[in-house]
N, C-alpha and C positions, 0 to 999 in steps of 0.2 A: 531720929532721920536719916534719908538715902545718903548716901555717898554723893559729894559734888563734883567727882571726875567719874566719867565714865568715859571706855576705853572701847570703842565699837570696831570690831576685826575686819583685819583684811585680808588678801592672801586668794588665789583662782586655784590653789588645791587645795588638799587635808594638809598636806605638809606644811606649806606656808602658812596656814591660819593657825594651826599649833605652835609654828615657831614663832612668830609675833605675838601669839594670846601669852605666851609661855615668858617670852622676853617682856612683855606690859607686866605682868603677876611678878616676874620676879624682879622687877624695877622696883615694884610699891603700887601698882595699881589692884585697887580691889573692888572692881565693877567692873563685868566683861557683858559687853551685848556680841553675839555672835551672828554676824552678816554675813551670808554666803547664799549668794545667790544663784541662779537658775545652775541649779544642782541638781543631782539624783535621789530620789528618798535614801537610797545604802549611803551614800557620801555623807549625807548630810545627817543622817543617823547617826555614823560613824564619829564623825568629828564631835558631833552633841555630846556622845559618851564619853568620849576623850577630855573635851574641854569641862564636862560636868566635874571629872574626875581629878583634874588639875584646879578648878576652883575650890571644891573642897579641901585640897591641900594647902590652897594659899588661903583659906577662909574669908573668899571673894564670893559677891554675887553675881550669879551666870543667868542670865536675860536671852532669849533667842529671838531674836528679828524676823518678824511677819512671820512664823509657820507657830500658828497656836497647838495645833495638834503635835508637831515635836516638841515643842514645849511641856504638853501634859504626856505624853509617853516616855521623855526621859527624867521629869519629874523637873526640870527647870525651875528657878528662883521666880519666874513670870516670864511675858511676853512684848516686846516691842510691837504695836500697830501700827500700818502707815495709814494713810489717808482713805488709799482706795482697798486698803484690806479689810477683814473683817471687822465688825461695828463693835465697838467696848462694851456695852452690854449683854452683845451674844455672848464675847470673849470670856466675861464675867458667870455668867450663868455655866459656862463650862467648865472654866478652871476655880471658880469657887472664891472663896471671900480671903484667904490666904495669901493669894501668890500677887505679886505684882503685875499692874497690867500699866503699859506707859503708851502714850499713844503721839503720835508727828501732828504738829499744828502749824498754820503758816499765816494764819489770821484768829483777833479775840475770838470771832462766833465760833472758830475751833473748840479752841480753848474751852469756850463755855458748854459745850455741845459735848467734849470730851469729860471735864467735868460732872455734868449733870448724870452722865451714864456710868459712873464708877471710874472713871480713870485713877490711878494713882500719881502717875509723873506726866509733864508734857514735854516734849521734844521739838522747840519752837525755831524756825530756822527756815530757811537758810540765814546767816547772816551774812556771807560772801559767797561770789560762786566758786564752786569747789567740784574737783573733776571725779570726786567719788562715788556721788551719785548722777543716775541718770535719772531725765525728767526731773529736771529742780523746777520748785517753787519758785515765786516772784522775791529776790532778796530783799530783806527785812532793814540791813545795817543798823547804824545805833540808833536812828532815829524811829526805827520800825518796834524795837525794843521796848524803847523808852515810850512808844506810845500806849501798846497794846500791856506791858506790866501796870502802867499807870490807871488803864482802864478796867485792869483785875482790881488794881484796890480801891479805884470808887464805888467798886461794884460788890466789893466784902468778898472774890472769889480767892482763896488761899488753897494753890496748889502748887507742887513744885517746878518750878522753869528752868527748863536745861537750855542754852541756846547750843547752835550745831550748825557747822558749815565754815569750813575752812580759817578755823579759830589759831590766830597766835597766840605766842606768851604775850605780846605787846597789848594784844588786844583786851587783856583778862580784866584791868583794871578799870577801864571805861565800860565795860560790860558788866561788870559787878555793880557798878553804880546806876544801873538800868534796873534792879533788884533779881536780879536770873538767882537762882539756887546754887546751880551749878554751870557745868558745860560736859557736851558729851564731844568727842576728838578721835580721829583716826590716823590719818595723815602724818602727824605733829612727830604723834609717840612711833607711827611703825618707821618712818625715814630717822627718829633723830640716832646720833650715834653716841647721845649720852644720855639714855633712857631714864636710869636713876636721877640724874639732877635735875634732868625736865621735869620728871611729875614731880618731884620735891618741890621745886620752885611754883609749877601750877599750885598744889596743893596749899603751898605757906599763903600764896594770894588770895586763894579760894575760902580756906578758912581764918584769914587774919583777924576778922571782926568776931569771931564765934568764942562764944565765954561758955567753957567746958563745964 
């Protein structure tokens, strides 16, 4: 099963991105989603090449945000697609059966559609307002997660759902109770002065009831 903690990278330059990703890996994060918006193809490729090398060194999953062709070119572990990106079934036809394809969702209908088209996991959000993302979808809050996860159960739809959007350590227990599989976070790790301790605390909560 997929790791329960995803780090979505931050940084406006290749150097900032690499620094933040390396720090997250060093602190124990083993799933990196490279998010590097509004960049030249050359810069995106240069970063992806370096991140792939780092992730291989740390035995971490490496997912490229939005850019399917870059994920294919660099032989990343997979791609994460937003609601306005390429359709999941088209991406699956290009990447093949073995690559991981994640999809952003804001509603129950989004998840049904993604699951039907061969999506591997869902990034459901936003939980609350976050300045990390432009063009934010309607905020879900705890009640939104409860409602959507309950509908998935009733309809026997099984797909790992990650909560995303402004999540803090104190949000984790109530979020886990909604039935999410894990969380995808960015700023909380990037800005932390004690990354190793934070990642340990997040993982302890996320894996508390998991039988190994």
